[in-house]
Biotite code that builds the C-alpha atoms (Angstrom):
import biotite.structure as struc

atoms = struc.array([
    struc.Atom([131.724, 1.369, 172.412], chain_id="A", res_id=1, res_name="MET", atom_name="CA", element="C"),
    struc.Atom([131.906, 0.376, 168.744], chain_id="A", res_id=2, res_name="TYR", atom_name="CA", element="C"),
    struc.Atom([131.153, -3.290, 169.540], chain_id="A", res_id=3, res_name="ARG", atom_name="CA", element="C"),
    struc.Atom([128.130, -2.255, 171.563], chain_id="A", res_id=4, res_name="SER", atom_name="CA", element="C"),
    struc.Atom([126.927, 0.021, 168.757], chain_id="A", res_id=5, res_name="PHE", atom_name="CA", element="C"),
    struc.Atom([127.387, -2.764, 166.186], chain_id="A", res_id=6, res_name="LYS", atom_name="CA", element="C"),
    struc.Atom([125.565, -5.278, 168.383], chain_id="A", res_id=7, res_name="SER", atom_name="CA", element="C"),
    struc.Atom([122.539, -2.983, 168.525], chain_id="A", res_id=8, res_name="GLN", atom_name="CA", element="C"),
    struc.Atom([122.935, -1.830, 164.912], chain_id="A", res_id=9, res_name="CYS", atom_name="CA", element="C"),
    struc.Atom([124.588, -4.553, 162.826], chain_id="A", res_id=10, res_name="PRO", atom_name="CA", element="C"),
    struc.Atom([124.399, -2.438, 159.660], chain_id="A", res_id=11, res_name="THR", atom_name="CA", element="C"),
    struc.Atom([126.617, 0.206, 161.270], chain_id="A", res_id=12, res_name="GLY", atom_name="CA", element="C"),
    struc.Atom([123.767, 2.725, 161.227], chain_id="A", res_id=13, res_name="PHE", atom_name="CA", element="C"),
    struc.Atom([120.991, 3.411, 163.670], chain_id="A", res_id=14, res_name="ILE", atom_name="CA", element="C"),
    struc.Atom([117.554, 4.510, 162.514], chain_id="A", res_id=15, res_name="ARG", atom_name="CA", element="C"),
    struc.Atom([115.317, 6.772, 164.578], chain_id="A", res_id=16, res_name="GLU", atom_name="CA", element="C"),
    struc.Atom([112.925, 4.055, 165.758], chain_id="A", res_id=17, res_name="ASP", atom_name="CA", element="C"),
    struc.Atom([115.827, 1.965, 167.087], chain_id="A", res_id=18, res_name="THR", atom_name="CA", element="C"),
    struc.Atom([117.429, 5.055, 168.646], chain_id="A", res_id=19, res_name="PHE", atom_name="CA", element="C"),
    struc.Atom([114.166, 5.845, 170.472], chain_id="A", res_id=20, res_name="LYS", atom_name="CA", element="C"),
    struc.Atom([113.887, 2.279, 171.707], chain_id="A", res_id=21, res_name="GLU", atom_name="CA", element="C"),
    struc.Atom([117.429, 2.267, 173.083], chain_id="A", res_id=22, res_name="ILE", atom_name="CA", element="C"),
    struc.Atom([117.068, 5.783, 174.482], chain_id="A", res_id=23, res_name="TYR", atom_name="CA", element="C"),
    struc.Atom([113.909, 4.865, 176.398], chain_id="A", res_id=24, res_name="SER", atom_name="CA", element="C"),
    struc.Atom([115.804, 2.156, 178.288], chain_id="A", res_id=25, res_name="GLN", atom_name="CA", element="C"),
    struc.Atom([117.703, 4.832, 180.216], chain_id="A", res_id=26, res_name="PHE", atom_name="CA", element="C"),
    struc.Atom([114.541, 6.254, 181.805], chain_id="A", res_id=27, res_name="PHE", atom_name="CA", element="C"),
    struc.Atom([111.974, 4.907, 184.241], chain_id="A", res_id=28, res_name="PRO", atom_name="CA", element="C"),
    struc.Atom([109.030, 3.017, 182.860], chain_id="A", res_id=29, res_name="PHE", atom_name="CA", element="C"),
    struc.Atom([106.135, 5.289, 182.004], chain_id="A", res_id=30, res_name="GLY", atom_name="CA", element="C"),
    struc.Atom([108.217, 8.363, 181.188], chain_id="A", res_id=31, res_name="VAL", atom_name="CA", element="C"),
    struc.Atom([107.652, 9.695, 177.688], chain_id="A", res_id=32, res_name="SER", atom_name="CA", element="C"),
    struc.Atom([111.010, 9.803, 175.910], chain_id="A", res_id=33, res_name="THR", atom_name="CA", element="C"),
    struc.Atom([109.866, 9.605, 172.303], chain_id="A", res_id=34, res_name="SER", atom_name="CA", element="C"),
    struc.Atom([109.623, 13.290, 171.430], chain_id="A", res_id=35, res_name="GLN", atom_name="CA", element="C"),
    struc.Atom([112.868, 14.355, 173.087], chain_id="A", res_id=36, res_name="TYR", atom_name="CA", element="C"),
    struc.Atom([114.648, 11.365, 171.553], chain_id="A", res_id=37, res_name="ALA", atom_name="CA", element="C"),
    struc.Atom([113.322, 12.545, 168.188], chain_id="A", res_id=38, res_name="HIS", atom_name="CA", element="C"),
    struc.Atom([114.924, 15.974, 168.673], chain_id="A", res_id=39, res_name="TYR", atom_name="CA", element="C"),
    struc.Atom([118.204, 14.444, 169.854], chain_id="A", res_id=40, res_name="VAL", atom_name="CA", element="C"),
    struc.Atom([118.243, 12.052, 166.902], chain_id="A", res_id=41, res_name="PHE", atom_name="CA", element="C"),
    struc.Atom([117.684, 14.917, 164.466], chain_id="A", res_id=42, res_name="ASN", atom_name="CA", element="C"),
    struc.Atom([120.522, 16.863, 166.090], chain_id="A", res_id=43, res_name="SER", atom_name="CA", element="C"),
    struc.Atom([122.849, 13.910, 165.588], chain_id="A", res_id=44, res_name="ILE", atom_name="CA", element="C"),
    struc.Atom([121.648, 13.147, 162.049], chain_id="A", res_id=45, res_name="ASP", atom_name="CA", element="C"),
    struc.Atom([123.333, 16.217, 160.582], chain_id="A", res_id=46, res_name="ARG", atom_name="CA", element="C"),
    struc.Atom([122.927, 15.115, 156.970], chain_id="A", res_id=47, res_name="ASP", atom_name="CA", element="C"),
    struc.Atom([119.217, 14.344, 157.535], chain_id="A", res_id=48, res_name="SER", atom_name="CA", element="C"),
    struc.Atom([119.423, 10.963, 155.850], chain_id="A", res_id=49, res_name="ASN", atom_name="CA", element="C"),
    struc.Atom([117.319, 9.204, 158.499], chain_id="A", res_id=50, res_name="GLY", atom_name="CA", element="C"),
    struc.Atom([120.149, 7.240, 160.037], chain_id="A", res_id=51, res_name="SER", atom_name="CA", element="C"),
    struc.Atom([123.123, 7.880, 162.284], chain_id="A", res_id=52, res_name="VAL", atom_name="CA", element="C"),
    struc.Atom([126.505, 6.286, 161.754], chain_id="A", res_id=53, res_name="SER", atom_name="CA", element="C"),
    struc.Atom([128.833, 5.351, 164.576], chain_id="A", res_id=54, res_name="PHE", atom_name="CA", element="C"),
    struc.Atom([131.042, 8.286, 163.580], chain_id="A", res_id=55, res_name="GLU", atom_name="CA", element="C"),
    struc.Atom([128.141, 10.769, 163.825], chain_id="A", res_id=56, res_name="GLU", atom_name="CA", element="C"),
    struc.Atom([127.159, 9.289, 167.174], chain_id="A", res_id=57, res_name="PHE", atom_name="CA", element="C"),
    struc.Atom([130.669, 9.516, 168.634], chain_id="A", res_id=58, res_name="VAL", atom_name="CA", element="C"),
    struc.Atom([131.228, 13.024, 167.258], chain_id="A", res_id=59, res_name="LEU", atom_name="CA", element="C"),
    struc.Atom([128.118, 14.293, 169.028], chain_id="A", res_id=60, res_name="ASN", atom_name="CA", element="C"),
    struc.Atom([128.909, 12.430, 172.217], chain_id="A", res_id=61, res_name="LEU", atom_name="CA", element="C"),
    struc.Atom([132.380, 13.969, 172.138], chain_id="A", res_id=62, res_name="SER", atom_name="CA", element="C"),
    struc.Atom([130.951, 17.480, 171.709], chain_id="A", res_id=63, res_name="ILE", atom_name="CA", element="C"),
    struc.Atom([128.623, 17.025, 174.649], chain_id="A", res_id=64, res_name="LEU", atom_name="CA", element="C"),
    struc.Atom([131.179, 15.454, 176.935], chain_id="A", res_id=65, res_name="SER", atom_name="CA", element="C"),
    struc.Atom([134.416, 17.206, 175.951], chain_id="A", res_id=66, res_name="ARG", atom_name="CA", element="C"),
    struc.Atom([133.497, 20.023, 173.605], chain_id="A", res_id=67, res_name="GLY", atom_name="CA", element="C"),
    struc.Atom([134.169, 23.675, 174.168], chain_id="A", res_id=68, res_name="THR", atom_name="CA", element="C"),
    struc.Atom([131.426, 25.859, 175.590], chain_id="A", res_id=69, res_name="LEU", atom_name="CA", element="C"),
    struc.Atom([130.659, 27.220, 172.119], chain_id="A", res_id=70, res_name="ASP", atom_name="CA", element="C"),
    struc.Atom([130.464, 23.709, 170.647], chain_id="A", res_id=71, res_name="GLU", atom_name="CA", element="C"),
    struc.Atom([127.995, 22.692, 173.360], chain_id="A", res_id=72, res_name="LYS", atom_name="CA", element="C"),
    struc.Atom([125.992, 25.864, 172.822], chain_id="A", res_id=73, res_name="LEU", atom_name="CA", element="C"),
    struc.Atom([125.889, 25.293, 169.053], chain_id="A", res_id=74, res_name="GLU", atom_name="CA", element="C"),
    struc.Atom([124.741, 21.704, 169.610], chain_id="A", res_id=75, res_name="TRP", atom_name="CA", element="C"),
    struc.Atom([122.026, 22.923, 171.952], chain_id="A", res_id=76, res_name="THR", atom_name="CA", element="C"),
    struc.Atom([120.976, 25.566, 169.417], chain_id="A", res_id=77, res_name="PHE", atom_name="CA", element="C"),
    struc.Atom([120.622, 22.855, 166.767], chain_id="A", res_id=78, res_name="GLN", atom_name="CA", element="C"),
    struc.Atom([118.515, 20.797, 169.162], chain_id="A", res_id=79, res_name="LEU", atom_name="CA", element="C"),
    struc.Atom([116.094, 23.709, 169.581], chain_id="A", res_id=80, res_name="TYR", atom_name="CA", element="C"),
    struc.Atom([116.163, 24.641, 165.875], chain_id="A", res_id=81, res_name="ASP", atom_name="CA", element="C"),
    struc.Atom([113.758, 21.833, 165.070], chain_id="A", res_id=82, res_name="VAL", atom_name="CA", element="C"),
    struc.Atom([113.178, 22.714, 161.410], chain_id="A", res_id=83, res_name="ASN", atom_name="CA", element="C"),
    struc.Atom([116.839, 23.504, 160.739], chain_id="A", res_id=84, res_name="GLY", atom_name="CA", element="C"),
    struc.Atom([116.239, 26.975, 159.291], chain_id="A", res_id=85, res_name="ASP", atom_name="CA", element="C"),
    struc.Atom([118.947, 28.602, 161.407], chain_id="A", res_id=86, res_name="GLY", atom_name="CA", element="C"),
    struc.Atom([116.537, 30.197, 163.887], chain_id="A", res_id=87, res_name="TYR", atom_name="CA", element="C"),
    struc.Atom([114.675, 29.142, 166.997], chain_id="A", res_id=88, res_name="ILE", atom_name="CA", element="C"),
    struc.Atom([111.009, 30.131, 167.000], chain_id="A", res_id=89, res_name="SER", atom_name="CA", element="C"),
    struc.Atom([108.766, 30.267, 170.048], chain_id="A", res_id=90, res_name="LYS", atom_name="CA", element="C"),
    struc.Atom([106.951, 27.182, 168.784], chain_id="A", res_id=91, res_name="ASP", atom_name="CA", element="C"),
    struc.Atom([110.213, 25.258, 168.438], chain_id="A", res_id=92, res_name="GLU", atom_name="CA", element="C"),
    struc.Atom([111.389, 26.268, 171.887], chain_id="A", res_id=93, res_name="MET", atom_name="CA", element="C"),
    struc.Atom([108.001, 25.309, 173.323], chain_id="A", res_id=94, res_name="THR", atom_name="CA", element="C"),
    struc.Atom([108.123, 21.909, 171.600], chain_id="A", res_id=95, res_name="GLU", atom_name="CA", element="C"),
    struc.Atom([111.574, 21.068, 172.917], chain_id="A", res_id=96, res_name="VAL", atom_name="CA", element="C"),
    struc.Atom([110.888, 22.357, 176.424], chain_id="A", res_id=97, res_name="MET", atom_name="CA", element="C"),
    struc.Atom([107.654, 20.368, 176.541], chain_id="A", res_id=98, res_name="THR", atom_name="CA", element="C"),
    struc.Atom([109.562, 17.244, 175.526], chain_id="A", res_id=99, res_name="SER", atom_name="CA", element="C"),
    struc.Atom([112.037, 17.880, 178.359], chain_id="A", res_id=100, res_name="VAL", atom_name="CA", element="C"),
    struc.Atom([109.180, 18.166, 180.865], chain_id="A", res_id=101, res_name="TYR", atom_name="CA", element="C"),
    struc.Atom([107.689, 14.950, 179.433], chain_id="A", res_id=102, res_name="GLU", atom_name="CA", element="C"),
    struc.Atom([111.078, 13.306, 179.794], chain_id="A", res_id=103, res_name="LEU", atom_name="CA", element="C"),
    struc.Atom([110.963, 14.196, 183.476], chain_id="A", res_id=104, res_name="MET", atom_name="CA", element="C"),
    struc.Atom([107.405, 12.880, 183.709], chain_id="A", res_id=105, res_name="GLY", atom_name="CA", element="C"),
    struc.Atom([105.968, 16.318, 184.481], chain_id="A", res_id=106, res_name="LYS", atom_name="CA", element="C"),
    struc.Atom([103.554, 17.144, 181.645], chain_id="A", res_id=107, res_name="VAL", atom_name="CA", element="C"),
    struc.Atom([100.067, 16.003, 180.856], chain_id="A", res_id=108, res_name="SER", atom_name="CA", element="C"),
    struc.Atom([97.544, 17.629, 178.548], chain_id="A", res_id=109, res_name="GLU", atom_name="CA", element="C"),
    struc.Atom([96.037, 20.811, 180.016], chain_id="A", res_id=110, res_name="GLY", atom_name="CA", element="C"),
    struc.Atom([98.217, 20.839, 183.124], chain_id="A", res_id=111, res_name="CYS", atom_name="CA", element="C"),
    struc.Atom([99.756, 23.792, 184.913], chain_id="A", res_id=112, res_name="LYS", atom_name="CA", element="C"),
    struc.Atom([103.184, 22.912, 183.471], chain_id="A", res_id=113, res_name="GLU", atom_name="CA", element="C"),
    struc.Atom([101.956, 24.084, 180.056], chain_id="A", res_id=114, res_name="GLU", atom_name="CA", element="C"),
    struc.Atom([101.598, 27.597, 181.464], chain_id="A", res_id=115, res_name="ASN", atom_name="CA", element="C"),
    struc.Atom([105.015, 27.346, 183.101], chain_id="A", res_id=116, res_name="GLN", atom_name="CA", element="C"),
    struc.Atom([106.561, 26.321, 179.801], chain_id="A", res_id=117, res_name="ILE", atom_name="CA", element="C"),
    struc.Atom([104.881, 29.191, 177.953], chain_id="A", res_id=118, res_name="LYS", atom_name="CA", element="C"),
    struc.Atom([106.080, 31.656, 180.584], chain_id="A", res_id=119, res_name="ALA", atom_name="CA", element="C"),
    struc.Atom([109.603, 30.244, 180.419], chain_id="A", res_id=120, res_name="LYS", atom_name="CA", element="C"),
    struc.Atom([109.644, 30.538, 176.613], chain_id="A", res_id=121, res_name="VAL", atom_name="CA", element="C"),
    struc.Atom([108.455, 34.149, 176.807], chain_id="A", res_id=122, res_name="GLU", atom_name="CA", element="C"),
    struc.Atom([111.173, 34.913, 179.349], chain_id="A", res_id=123, res_name="ASN", atom_name="CA", element="C"),
    struc.Atom([113.821, 33.244, 177.191], chain_id="A", res_id=124, res_name="MET", atom_name="CA", element="C"),
    struc.Atom([112.745, 35.257, 174.170], chain_id="A", res_id=125, res_name="PHE", atom_name="CA", element="C"),
    struc.Atom([112.878, 38.500, 176.139], chain_id="A", res_id=126, res_name="LYS", atom_name="CA", element="C"),
    struc.Atom([116.487, 37.703, 176.993], chain_id="A", res_id=127, res_name="LYS", atom_name="CA", element="C"),
    struc.Atom([117.620, 36.160, 173.712], chain_id="A", res_id=128, res_name="MET", atom_name="CA", element="C"),
    struc.Atom([115.673, 37.776, 170.871], chain_id="A", res_id=129, res_name="ASP", atom_name="CA", element="C"),
    struc.Atom([117.927, 40.808, 170.788], chain_id="A", res_id=130, res_name="LEU", atom_name="CA", element="C"),
    struc.Atom([116.444, 42.330, 167.627], chain_id="A", res_id=131, res_name="ASN", atom_name="CA", element="C"),
    struc.Atom([112.838, 41.501, 168.617], chain_id="A", res_id=132, res_name="ALA", atom_name="CA", element="C"),
    struc.Atom([112.013, 39.694, 165.354], chain_id="A", res_id=133, res_name="ASP", atom_name="CA", element="C"),
    struc.Atom([110.327, 36.721, 167.114], chain_id="A", res_id=134, res_name="ASP", atom_name="CA", element="C"),
    struc.Atom([113.156, 34.335, 166.275], chain_id="A", res_id=135, res_name="LYS", atom_name="CA", element="C"),
    struc.Atom([116.534, 33.645, 167.797], chain_id="A", res_id=136, res_name="ILE", atom_name="CA", element="C"),
    struc.Atom([119.580, 33.356, 165.553], chain_id="A", res_id=137, res_name="SER", atom_name="CA", element="C"),
    struc.Atom([122.700, 31.415, 166.491], chain_id="A", res_id=138, res_name="LEU", atom_name="CA", element="C"),
    struc.Atom([124.505, 34.709, 167.083], chain_id="A", res_id=139, res_name="GLU", atom_name="CA", element="C"),
    struc.Atom([121.781, 35.954, 169.447], chain_id="A", res_id=140, res_name="GLU", atom_name="CA", element="C"),
    struc.Atom([121.756, 32.582, 171.199], chain_id="A", res_id=141, res_name="PHE", atom_name="CA", element="C"),
    struc.Atom([125.527, 32.537, 171.723], chain_id="A", res_id=142, res_name="LEU", atom_name="CA", element="C"),
    struc.Atom([125.685, 36.169, 172.793], chain_id="A", res_id=143, res_name="SER", atom_name="CA", element="C"),
    struc.Atom([122.824, 35.805, 175.260], chain_id="A", res_id=144, res_name="SER", atom_name="CA", element="C"),
    struc.Atom([124.171, 32.604, 176.771], chain_id="A", res_id=145, res_name="CYS", atom_name="CA", element="C"),
    struc.Atom([127.665, 34.002, 177.236], chain_id="A", res_id=146, res_name="HIS", atom_name="CA", element="C"),
    struc.Atom([126.210, 36.928, 179.171], chain_id="A", res_id=147, res_name="LYS", atom_name="CA", element="C"),
    struc.Atom([123.844, 34.964, 181.421], chain_id="A", res_id=148, res_name="ASP", atom_name="CA", element="C"),
    struc.Atom([124.846, 31.881, 183.450], chain_id="A", res_id=149, res_name="ASP", atom_name="CA", element="C"),
    struc.Atom([121.250, 31.420, 184.587], chain_id="A", res_id=150, res_name="GLY", atom_name="CA", element="C"),
    struc.Atom([120.153, 31.266, 180.981], chain_id="A", res_id=151, res_name="LEU", atom_name="CA", element="C"),
    struc.Atom([122.670, 28.532, 180.223], chain_id="A", res_id=152, res_name="MET", atom_name="CA", element="C"),
    struc.Atom([121.425, 26.496, 183.162], chain_id="A", res_id=153, res_name="ARG", atom_name="CA", element="C"),
    struc.Atom([117.857, 27.087, 182.074], chain_id="A", res_id=154, res_name="SER", atom_name="CA", element="C"),
    struc.Atom([118.376, 25.772, 178.539], chain_id="A", res_id=155, res_name="ILE", atom_name="CA", element="C"),
    struc.Atom([120.316, 22.816, 179.882], chain_id="A", res_id=156, res_name="GLY", atom_name="CA", element="C"),
    struc.Atom([123.619, 23.317, 178.074], chain_id="A", res_id=157, res_name="VAL", atom_name="CA", element="C"),
    struc.Atom([125.479, 21.289, 180.655], chain_id="A", res_id=158, res_name="PHE", atom_name="CA", element="C"),
    struc.Atom([122.698, 18.827, 181.404], chain_id="A", res_id=159, res_name="GLN", atom_name="CA", element="C"),
    struc.Atom([121.633, 17.820, 177.911], chain_id="A", res_id=160, res_name="THR", atom_name="CA", element="C"),
    struc.Atom([120.298, 14.315, 178.102], chain_id="A", res_id=161, res_name="VAL", atom_name="CA", element="C"),
    struc.Atom([122.013, 12.518, 175.249], chain_id="A", res_id=162, res_name="PHE", atom_name="CA", element="C"),
])
């Protein structure tokens, strides 16, 4: 794995543009991967320095493949917490969900999927925003997910496309 990483990234670090390029190779031609790859990259780049080391890459891969349920949930929370403020807003959830639909080739401007995404976000907030402050904290996220298997499937905890 390290040799492969080094062959793609001789400096030992991968920058976002290279990550997006490599990431797109795992999906059919014509599918928009750029935005979701951006969110994944930011989740991996924990120190926000604009590059990911092999160690950061492997750590995140390990969490997603062998981590505990809480580790996977925390990783997923960080994916949705786009601005890194410790909360998920409706806008952030909408952005990430839209990128997932784009990844599946299911969204175009002004299409019916936009309404489905909005409805799904509203439903998620009804379930997860326990104190009704229009943002979801990590504690609310974990608590809600532990209580609702359907919710975990819906946010893709076990199907995160890394």
